[in-house]
C-alpha positions as CSV (number, residue, x, y, z in Angstrom):
1,M,0.0,0.0,0.0
2,T,1.3,3.5,-0.8
3,Y,1.2,6.0,2.1
4,V,-1.8,8.4,1.9
5,Y,-0.9,12.0,2.5
6,D,-4.1,12.7,4.5
7,H,-2.7,10.6,7.4
8,N,-0.1,13.0,8.7
9,L,1.2,11.0,11.6
10,I,3.7,8.4,10.9
11,T,4.0,6.2,14.1
12,Q,6.8,3.9,12.8
13,A,9.2,4.3,10.0
14,T,12.5,3.0,8.5
15,V,14.5,5.0,6.0
16,E,17.1,3.2,3.8
17,I,19.5,5.0,1.6
18,G,20.5,2.5,-1.2
19,S,22.7,2.4,-4.2
20,R,24.0,5.5,-5.9
21,R,23.9,6.3,-9.6
22,L,25.7,9.6,-10.5
23,N,24.2,12.1,-8.0
24,K,21.1,10.1,-7.2
25,F,20.5,7.6,-4.4
26,R,17.6,5.1,-4.1
27,V,15.8,6.0,-0.9
28,S,13.2,3.7,0.5
29,V,10.8,4.5,3.4
30,T,8.6,1.8,5.0
31,G,6.4,2.1,8.1
32,K,2.9,2.5,9.5
33,D,0.6,5.5,9.6
34,D,-1.7,6.8,12.4
35,E,-4.4,4.2,11.4
36,G,-2.0,1.3,11.5
37,Q,-1.8,0.9,7.7
38,S,1.6,0.0,6.3
39,F,3.2,2.0,3.6
40,D,6.2,1.6,1.3
41,I,7.7,4.3,-0.8
42,S,10.9,4.1,-2.9
43,A,12.3,6.7,-5.2
44,P,15.6,8.0,-6.7
45,L,16.5,11.3,-5.0
46,P,19.3,13.7,-6.0
47,F,22.0,14.5,-3.5
48,E,22.1,18.3,-3.3
49,G,24.3,18.6,-0.2
50,V,24.4,18.7,3.6
51,H,23.0,21.6,5.7
52,V,24.4,21.9,9.2
53,S,22.6,23.8,12.0
54,A,25.0,25.1,14.6
55,S,25.5,27.9,17.1
56,D,27.8,30.9,17.7
57,R,29.9,28.6,19.9
58,D,30.9,26.6,16.8
59,S,33.1,27.7,13.8
60,A,33.7,26.6,10.3
61,A,36.7,24.4,11.4
62,I,34.7,22.7,14.2
63,I,31.8,21.9,11.8
64,K,34.2,20.6,9.1
65,A,35.9,18.4,11.7
66,R,32.6,17.0,13.1
67,L,31.2,16.3,9.6
68,S,34.4,14.6,8.6
69,E,33.9,12.0,11.3
70,V,30.9,10.6,9.5
71,L,31.3,11.8,5.9
72,D,34.1,12.3,3.4
73,I,33.8,16.0,2.6
74,S,36.7,16.1,0.1
75,N,34.3,16.4,-2.8
76,L,32.1,18.9,-1.2
77,S,32.4,22.7,-1.3
78,A,31.6,24.5,2.0
79,S,29.7,27.7,2.3
80,R,30.6,30.4,4.8
81,F,29.8,29.8,8.5
82,T,26.9,32.2,9.0
83,L,25.1,33.5,12.1
84,D,21.4,33.8,11.0
85,G,20.3,36.4,13.6
86,N,18.0,34.0,15.5
87,K,18.6,32.6,19.0
88,Y,17.9,29.5,20.9
89,N,15.8,29.7,24.1
90,S,19.1,29.7,26.0
91,G,20.2,33.0,24.2
92,V,22.8,31.2,22.1
93,E,22.8,32.5,18.5
94,M,21.9,30.1,15.7
95,A,24.3,29.5,12.8
96,T,24.4,27.5,9.6
97,M,26.8,26.1,7.1
98,S,26.2,24.1,3.9
99,F,28.2,21.6,1.9
100,K,27.4,21.1,-1.8
101,P,28.9,18.7,-4.3
102,R,31.7,20.2,-6.3
103,T,30.8,20.6,-10.0
């Protein structure tokens, strides 16, 4: 059964990132909706990059080091580390940084 959009609550799900072809990965999602019905969706999705949410306590070097622990970033181009003007409830300022495939 294909997941019906009207049932907005997914109570259980598994996401699997499969094989790659060029910049597309086969992504499959299976699970159950709020009515207990099973769903299974599979589609090729393009990899457009990685977006990192951070804080003013981080830096570009810290984010690159952390991301490098789980991902090879040698073929990714990094944006500038940017404070976005918003703050967490604690008062710490929010920041972002993106990594896109080199073209």
